[in-house]
PAGUBA-670211 format. One line per field, with one value per atom (N, C-alpha, C): residue number from 0; y, x, z; atom name. Coordinates in Angstrom, 3 decimals, decimal comma. Each point is the difference from the previous one (the first is absolute). Example, Ala and Ser with C-alpha at 12.3 -4.5 7.8 and 13.67 -1.06 7.14 Angstrom:
<sites>
i	0 0 0 1 1 1
north	-5,690 1,190 1,200 1,050 1,190 1,090
east	13,190 -0,890 0,900 -0,350 0,820 -0,770
up	7,800 0,000 0,000 -0,720 0,060 0,730
at	N CA C N CA C
</sites>
This chain:
<sites>
i	0 0 0 1 1 1 2 2 2 3 3 3 4 4 4 5 5 5 6 6 6 7 7 7 8 8 8 9 9 9 10 10 10 11 11 11 12 12 12 13 13 13 14 14 14 15 15 15 16 16 16 17 17 17 18 18 18 19 19 19 20 20 20 21 21 21 22 22 22 23 23 23 24 24 24 25 25 25 26 26 26 27 27 27 28 28 28 29 29 29 30 30 30 31 31 31 32 32 32 33 33 33 34 34 34 35 35 35 36 36 36 37 37 37 38 38 38 39 39 39 40 40 40 41 41 41 42 42 42 43 43 43 44 44 44 45 45 45 46 46 46 47 47 47 48 48 48 49 49 49 50 50 50 51 51 51 52 52 52 53 53 53 54 54 54 55 55 55 56 56 56 57 57 57 58 58 58 59 59 59 60 60 60 61 61 61 62 62 62 63 63 63 64 64 64 65 65 65 66 66 66 67 67 67 68 68 68 69 69 69 70 70 70 71 71 71 72 72 72 73 73 73 74 74 74 75 75 75 76 76 76 77 77 77 78 78 78 79 79 79 80 80 80 81 81 81 82 82 82 83 83 83 84 84 84 85 85 85 86 86 86 87 87 87 88 88 88
north	110,051 0,576 -0,389 0,938 -0,254 -0,910 -0,666 -0,911 0,732 1,145 0,768 0,401 0,459 0,398 -1,199 -1,134 -1,211 -0,460 -0,048 -0,455 0,973 1,281 0,986 -0,168 -0,250 -0,221 -1,270 -1,074 -1,238 0,227 0,743 0,309 0,755 0,962 0,759 -0,911 -0,919 -0,963 -0,888 -0,437 -0,818 0,766 1,278 0,819 0,095 0,227 0,109 -1,322 -1,116 -1,302 -0,281 0,419 -0,163 0,789 1,224 0,835 -0,600 -0,508 -0,615 -1,227 -0,851 -1,190 0,393 1,061 0,509 0,441 0,753 0,469 -1,154 -0,998 -1,172 -0,688 -0,148 -0,655 0,782 1,308 0,825 0,132 0,102 0,282 -1,241 -1,185 -1,186 -0,270 -0,484 -0,364 -1,497 -0,455 -1,420 -0,843 0,548 -0,777 -0,075 0,852 -0,006 -0,352 -0,677 -0,313 -0,916 -0,956 -0,915 0,706 0,894 0,752 0,933 0,622 0,903 -0,772 -1,175 -0,815 -0,399 -0,340 -0,369 1,158 1,200 1,186 0,299 -0,092 0,284 -1,014 -1,268 -1,018 0,316 0,375 0,357 1,186 1,021 1,167 -0,382 -0,800 -0,410 -0,770 -0,883 -0,788 0,812 0,989 0,919 0,783 0,387 0,698 -0,921 -1,256 -0,975 -0,090 -0,072 -0,086 1,256 1,157 1,251 0,082 -0,380 0,024 -0,989 -1,207 -1,011 0,392 0,495 0,325 1,247 1,028 1,271 0,213 -0,347 0,273 -1,158 -1,214 -1,139 -0,364 0,844 -0,109 -1,331 -0,561 -1,215 0,285 1,250 0,339 -0,284 -0,012 -0,302 -1,349 -0,764 -1,315 -0,999 -1,141 -1,040 -0,345 -0,348 -0,245 -1,048 -1,059 -1,070 0,519 0,824 0,548 0,929 0,836 0,919 -0,773 -1,018 -0,799 -0,763 -0,451 -0,664 0,965 1,219 1,017 0,342 0,209 0,334 -1,147 -1,229 -1,163 -0,100 0,319 -0,021 1,006 1,222 1,042 -0,426 -0,546 -0,460 -1,151 -0,962 -1,137 0,443 0,929 0,498 0,725 0,806 0,703 -0,983 -1,006 -0,987 -0,744 -0,412 -0,734 0,855 1,245 0,872 0,365 0,166 0,305 -1,177 -1,226 -1,184 -0,130 0,219 -0,040 1,036 1,185 1,052 -0,422 -0,594 -0,439 -1,136 -0,890 -1,148 0,429 0,878 0,380 1,001 0,968 1,039 -0,534 0,064 -0,534 0,861
east	92,611 0,718 1,474 0,869 1,427 0,486 1,102 0,558 0,357 0,614 0,377 -1,218 -1,038 -1,227 -0,662 -0,042 -0,609 0,757 1,324 0,798 -0,087 -0,070 -0,160 -1,343 -1,046 -1,321 -0,012 0,601 0,067 0,809 1,072 0,815 -0,831 -0,794 -0,867 -1,042 -0,546 -0,965 0,684 1,222 0,755 0,235 0,321 0,181 -1,292 -1,098 -1,305 -0,370 0,256 -0,298 0,877 1,256 0,890 -0,521 -0,390 -0,551 -1,310 -0,826 -1,259 0,211 0,945 0,257 0,567 0,797 0,491 -1,161 -0,922 -1,163 -0,850 -0,202 -0,774 0,703 1,314 0,753 0,019 0,084 0,067 -1,363 -1,045 -1,329 -0,793 0,513 -0,763 0,070 -1,093 -0,056 0,170 0,011 0,200 -1,140 -1,211 -1,137 -0,053 0,706 -0,048 1,352 0,834 1,347 -0,058 -0,922 -0,108 -0,403 -0,980 -0,445 1,096 0,701 1,081 1,113 0,342 1,027 -0,421 -1,266 -0,539 0,139 -0,345 0,096 1,456 0,880 1,420 0,604 -0,371 0,472 -0,477 -1,269 -0,544 0,733 0,259 0,713 1,424 0,668 1,371 0,054 -0,941 0,038 -0,458 -0,849 -0,317 1,238 0,802 1,256 0,973 0,067 0,854 -0,433 -1,303 -0,516 0,325 -0,203 0,304 1,480 0,867 1,441 0,345 -0,541 0,294 -0,491 -1,219 -0,590 0,633 0,214 0,433 1,514 0,663 1,436 0,847 -0,552 0,740 -0,511 -0,873 -0,534 -0,690 -0,662 -0,764 -1,265 -0,373 -1,166 0,241 1,259 0,319 0,719 0,064 0,646 -0,916 0,544 -0,855 -1,149 -1,128 -1,206 0,224 0,717 0,220 0,757 1,004 0,779 -0,862 -0,785 -0,858 -1,047 -0,611 -1,004 0,631 1,239 0,708 0,201 0,400 0,180 -1,322 -1,045 -1,311 -0,510 0,200 -0,395 0,788 1,277 0,830 -0,502 -0,273 -0,494 -1,334 -0,883 -1,296 0,171 0,867 0,209 0,591 0,939 0,581 -1,070 -0,827 -1,066 -0,957 -0,434 -0,936 0,652 1,255 0,689 0,125 0,407 0,155 -1,348 -1,020 -1,333 -0,533 0,200 -0,446 0,764 1,308 0,787 -0,486 -0,327 -0,506 -1,320 -0,873 -1,288 0,154 0,958 0,209 0,676 0,977 0,785 -0,737 -0,689 -0,670 -1,303 -0,155 -1,246 -1,207
up	82,188 1,129 -0,128 0,224 -0,127 1,135 -0,242 1,002 1,286 -0,140 1,190 0,823 -0,681 0,704 0,682 -0,704 0,564 1,237 -0,094 1,138 1,176 -0,293 1,068 0,693 -0,768 0,578 0,850 -0,489 0,780 1,272 -0,096 1,187 1,034 -0,440 0,916 0,643 -0,771 0,560 1,027 -0,285 0,967 1,292 -0,101 1,202 0,790 -0,687 0,675 0,669 -0,680 0,594 1,213 -0,051 1,141 1,194 -0,232 1,075 0,510 -0,901 0,397 0,871 -0,358 0,811 1,361 0,044 1,282 0,877 -0,577 0,777 0,500 -0,837 0,430 1,155 -0,073 1,059 1,300 -0,094 1,188 0,675 -0,777 0,529 0,426 -0,253 0,347 1,491 0,530 1,413 0,159 1,228 0,268 -0,563 -0,024 -0,478 -1,531 -0,686 -1,463 -0,632 0,748 -0,496 -1,223 -0,006 -1,138 -1,276 0,121 -1,182 -0,495 0,917 -0,392 -0,706 0,512 -0,641 -1,406 -0,165 -1,301 -0,988 0,437 -0,859 -0,340 0,984 -0,224 -0,974 0,127 -0,930 -1,409 -0,118 -1,309 -0,627 0,801 -0,507 -0,416 0,807 -0,327 -1,317 -0,211 -1,231 -1,196 0,207 -1,079 -0,418 0,987 -0,294 -0,742 0,389 -0,708 -1,456 -0,227 -1,363 -0,808 0,596 -0,710 -0,377 0,924 -0,288 -1,101 0,099 -1,017 -1,392 -0,067 -1,295 -0,617 0,802 -0,575 0,025 1,085 0,081 -0,507 -0,016 -0,538 -1,394 -0,535 -1,364 -0,296 0,981 -0,261 -0,821 -0,132 -0,806 -1,478 -0,420 -1,403 -0,133 1,077 -0,021 -0,705 -0,375 -0,569 0,959 -0,573 0,776 1,078 -0,324 0,987 1,224 -0,220 1,106 0,853 -0,648 0,750 0,796 -0,585 0,703 1,168 -0,176 1,090 1,160 -0,295 1,032 0,675 -0,795 0,564 0,889 -0,445 0,792 1,290 -0,065 1,191 1,028 -0,452 0,903 0,621 -0,807 0,506 0,986 -0,308 0,894 1,339 -0,026 1,246 0,819 -0,678 0,722 0,660 -0,733 0,553 1,164 -0,153 1,065 1,254 -0,157 1,167 0,626 -0,820 0,535 0,786 -0,496 0,733 1,304 -0,038 1,234 1,000 -0,488 0,873 0,633 -0,785 0,535 1,002 -0,238 0,891 1,295 -0,103 1,178 0,875 -0,602 0,768 0,559 1,319 0,600 -0,287
at	N CA C N CA C N CA C N CA C N CA C N CA C N CA C N CA C N CA C N CA C N CA C N CA C N CA C N CA C N CA C N CA C N CA C N CA C N CA C N CA C N CA C N CA C N CA C N CA C N CA C N CA C N CA C N CA C N CA C N CA C N CA C N CA C N CA C N CA C N CA C N CA C N CA C N CA C N CA C N CA C N CA C N CA C N CA C N CA C N CA C N CA C N CA C N CA C N CA C N CA C N CA C N CA C N CA C N CA C N CA C N CA C N CA C N CA C N CA C N CA C N CA C N CA C N CA C N CA C N CA C N CA C N CA C N CA C N CA C N CA C N CA C N CA C N CA C N CA C N CA C N CA C N CA C N CA C N CA C N CA C N CA C N CA C N CA C N CA C N CA C N CA C N CA C N CA C N CA C
</sites>
């Protein structure tokens, strides 16, 4: 797949994820706020990963740098998910 085609496809996925997180945020009720926040956090960090890997070319970076980035994204997701579980009653 050509670089232009790949980046265009990733861009389209990012747009769809943005719209999806908007819908989750708008449609959530008071009783499902914790679950909605969890989903929105997951979508946001998936978008961070897609941008890092495809637009910042971490997919061809040295393995150590890519693993550091992947670990960072995972650590932030876990930290925010735990905070969401602790804060949301």
